N, C-alpha and C positions, 0 to 999 in steps of 0.2 A: 426608264423611258419605255413606254408600251406602244408597240406598233402591231398592226395586223400582220398575220402570216398567210401567204397565199401560195398556190401552185404556180410555178414559173410559167407554165403554159397559158395561164390566164392573163398574163401581163406582157407577153412577147409572142411574136409570130416566129415559128421555127422553120428555117430553110435548110434543106439537106441537099448537097450537091449531087450531080449525076455521077455514076460510076465510071463512065467512059472518059478517057483522057483525050482531049483534042490534039490533032496533029495536022499541020504544024502549029507551033506556039509562037506565032509572029505577029499577032494582032495588037490592037491598041488598048484592049481592056486587060489590065494586069491579071496574070495567073499567079496566085500567091501560094507559097509553101511555108512550112514552119521556119525555114531559114530566113524568111523575110520579116519575122517578128522581131522588132527592136523598139522597145518603148510602147507607149499607149496607142499612138495613131499609126495606121497602116494605109498606104495609098499607092504602093508600087511594088513591082517584082524586082529584087536586086539583080536577078539574072536577065532582066529584060524580056521575060516570057509573057505572052499575052494571047488573047483570042480575039477574033473578029466578031462584028455584029452578025455576020452571016453564020458563023459557027454557033453563036448563041441561038440563032433562030432554028437552024437545021438540026442541031443536037439537043435542043430544048434545055440548054444549060441554065442553071440557077445563077443569077447575078445578084450579089449582095449589094444593096443600095447603101449610100453614105449613111452613117449612124448605126449600121449593123454592128453588133458585137460578135466577132468571130471567136469561137471557143474550140480548142482542140478536143476531139472526142476519141482519139486513139493515142498515137505517140505524143509524148510531152503533154500528157493529160492535163487539161485545165489552162494551158497557155492561152492568153487572151489578148485581143487587140480590137480597136474600134476602126471600122472602115471609114476613111474620109474621102473615098472616091469609089465608083463602081468597081467591084472585084469579083473574080471567079476563082474557085479552088477545086481540089478533089475532095474525097470524103474523109480526109483527115480532120475537117472542121465541120461544125454546125453553125449556122448563122442565126443569131438571136436579134430580131428586129423589135425594138421597144414599142409598145403601144402608148396611148396617151398618159397612162399613170406611171410610166417608168422612164427615167432619165438614162441616156446612153452611158454617161460617165459613171453614174452610180452603179449601173448594171456591170460595167467593166470591173469596177472594184469589187462588187459583190461576187462575181464569178471567180475573180482572183483569190478571194478569201475562202472559197469553197474547194480549192484544189485537192486537199486531203480527202474531203468527202467524195469528190468525183472519183478519185483513184480507188477509194475503198469500195465504191459501188460498181466499178468497171468489171467486166467479165471477159473471158477468153484465155485459152491456154497458151496460144502463140502470141497474140497481140491483144492487149486489153482494149475494150471498146465500150462506149456508152451510146445507146440509141436515142433517136428523137424522143421516144416516149419516156425514156429515163430522164432526159432533160426536162421535159414538160411536167413530170411528176415531182420534181424537186420542190421542197418547201422553202420559201424565201421570205425575209422580212420586207414589208412594204411601207416605209415612212411616207408622209405626204410629199408631193412632188417638190414643194419648196424646200423641205428638209433634205430631200435627196440631193438637190443642187447645192445646198450649203455644205453637206458632207463631201460632195465631190470637189467643191472649191477648196475645202480644208485639206483634203487628201492630195489634190493637185499641188498645193503649196508645200505641204510637209514632205511628201514623197519626192517632190522636185528637189528639195534641199538635200535629202539623202542621196538622190541619184547623182547630183553634182559632185558630192564627195566621192561616190563610187567611181565616177568617170575619171576624176583626178587621180584616184588611187590606181585605176586601171592604167593610166599613162605612166605612173611611177613603176607599176609592175612590169610594163613593157620595157622601160629603161633598164630595170634590173635584169630582165631576160637578155637584153642586148649586151649588157655588161658581162653577164655570165658567158654568153657566146664568145665575146671577145677574149675572155680569160682562157677559155678552152682552146680557141684558135691560136693563142699565144704559145701554148704548150704543144699543140699538135703541129703548129707551123704549116707551111705549104708542103704537106706531106707528099703530094704528088711530084714535087721537084727535089725533095731533100733525101729521099731513100728510094730503094728499088720498089717498084710496084708489081704486084702479082694479082691475078684474078682471085676473088674471094674463095672460089671453089677449091683452091689449092691449100687453104688454111682451115677448112671445115670438114667435119664428118659427113654432113648432109645439109642440103637446102631443099625444103619441101613446102607444101602449102596446107592450110587448114581446110576444114569442110567448106566446099564451094557449092555443090549441087544440093538444092533445097534443104539447107541446114535447119530451117524452122520445123521441118517434119519430125525432127528428133527432140524438139524442145519439150520440157516438162515443167509443171508448176512447182513441184517440190521433189526433194530427193535428187537422184541422178548425179551427174558429174558437172562441175563448173566448166564453162566454155568461154574463153576470152574472145572478144570481138574488137574491131577497130576502135570503137568508142571507149574501150577500156585501156587503150595504149596511148600514153603520153610520152614525150621525149624523156627517157630516163626513169620512168616509173609506171606502175600498173595501178589503175583506178578501178576498184571493185564495184563502183556504182553501176547500176543497170546490168549487172552480171546475169547471164542466162545460164541455164542448166540443160544438159541433154540426157536422154535415157541411157541406162547401162548398155542396152542393145546398140544404140547409136555409137557409144564409146568403143564398143568391141568392133563394130563394123569399120570405124575410122581410126584404126590403131596407128596409122602413119602420122596422124596429127596429134598424138598424145605428147604432152610437154614434159620435159625434165628440168629440174632446177639447173640453171646455168645456160639453158637455151636462150636465144634472142628471138623475140617476136616483133615483126615489122609490119606496119600498116601498108596494105596494098592499095586501098581506095580511099579518096578523100584527102586526109593529111598523109599522103603517101611518103613512106620513108621513116616516119616516127618509129623509134625502136626502144625496147626495154628488155632488160634481163629478167628471165623467169625466176622468181624468188621461191624459196622452199614452200611457201604457202600455196603455190600453184603447181607444185611437183605432182605429176600424174593427172593434171587437168587436160582438157581438150581445147581446141580453138576453131574459130570460124573465119575463113577468108583472110588469114594472116600468113605472111611468109615466116617460116620457121627456120632459123639458122642454128645449127648445132656445131659449136666451135670444136676444132680439133685441139690437140695438145700444144700446138704452136700459136694459138690465138686465145688470149685472156678475155673472158666475157665482158668485163667492165670496160676494157680498152675498146673492144668492138662496139659497145654501146655508145661510148663517147664519140668514136669515129663515125658511126652511122648517123648520129644526130648532129654532126658538124655541117658547116656550110659546104665543105668539100663534097660530102656524101649527098647533100641535098641537090647540089648541082648535077651530080651523076644521076640521081633519081629523076630529076626533071628532064634530063637528056633522054632517058629511056622510058619514061612514063608515057602511057597512051591514054586516049579518051578525050573527047571534046568537051564534056561537061565536068567530069571528075577525073583527076589524075589516077592512073591505075598502073601499079608496078608489079611485074611478074617474076617468077622464079628464075627464068633464064637470065633476065637482066641483073638480078641479085648475084647469081653465080659469076657473071662476067665482070662485076664491078671491080675496077682496079683498086687495091688497098695496099698501104705501105707494109713492107716486111720488116718487123722489129723482132728482136729476140724476146722471149717471155720476160726475162729480167728487165729489159728496157720498157716493156709494156707496163709491168708492175710499177716501175719508177714513175712513168708518165701519169699513170692513174693516181698514184699517191700525191704527186705534185698538183694535179687538177683538183683532187678532193680537198686538199689543204687550202688552195686558193679560192675555191668556190663555196667553202663552208660558211663564211659570214654572209655571203649573198643568199644561200639557201635558207639560213636562219632568218634573215629579213623577210624573204618570200613566205616562209612558213608562218611567221607572225602576221604578215599582211593577210594571208588566207584566213587565219582565225578571226582577225578583225573584220574582214569582208563578210565572213559568215555571220558575225554578230550584227553587222549593219543590215544584212538581208533579213535576219530574224526580227530586228527592230522594225523594219519597214513592213513586214508581213503582220506583225503584232499590231502595229498602228492601224493598218487597213481593217483587220479583223475587229478591233475594238470599236472603230468608228462605224463600221457597217452594222455592228450589233447594238449600237446606241450607248456604248459605255463611255463615250467621250462627248462632252458638251461642246460642240464645234463652234458655238457662238462665243465661248470664252476660252476654248482650247484647253480646258481643264478636264481631267478624268472625272466622270460622273460617278456617284455612288452606285455600287452594284451589289 
């Protein structure tokens, strides 16, 4: 199937938001962020933030009209949604307003199929970025408008089926998570009532914090030292995706935040309280804006990990967390957290019992993650093939390539 190829700037108008952030954000026109992206259509701010018509006028804000395809041009590069109501945002996004020869839904899928290309073209040592000119110069296929709409109809139906399966699996994943929590709670019990409680500081060598002041000033594109951030810490595990690196100079300057195998790293902001043991892979790494707990001889790291991720610890974190928009947990609150005093032998026994009971659940979750990854790959491959004209959408059969 042969289609013409054109510069994206010839078939869309590009809208770049203003740099200044309005204050207050209490108006009726939604102010959207990457956290608001969920599915194809976007019409509101989940946090209820918005700007007024007066702010739009006095600050000369760019309003994305309905039908605009919003595409992330920095963080989460290539994340895409269609505005179904007037929206305003910061410079995380660029607005692509289709002209007569471009269908909004086709453009949505087109930009989604180009995420890897967008990421490869992005520049910036601290945060990758694509400019308006970069977007305008992209070469894109341009089928006839009727064919664009047929492709969009086909992808709406096919990706919708995949998305329904993924949503159902997401509910199953959540049930498994709750079951796992219940198992852990069974073995930990109501620790605050069953044994003596002592402040955590009495069971550890140290509690400190990672790099807080302008950490991005030390980021490097290659080499350097790995640095864990909140995005890398999940309850009970470390995710190396989106890992940043800091210079050797920064690592030397911030020697207090160097990590040792067996330390615990705890999220301070966002999913406050999520904790994971530092594995040998990250021994000697650094960290950014995380609480670092270095257990003493009377506290087993795995026991502390289970405890800090339990509902008991989450209640304590919520009690001491501060911040109206994002929960924020500090070092002093961590030191003061009451924790049960068990002998190391009892801690090892409890960890072994929890490991044995949660192993089949973890195996099921691991299998589901692999299957979810395959579903996501299938979805992306379907979009890429349809956009490239490798699928005859009138018959839903793969065309010869």
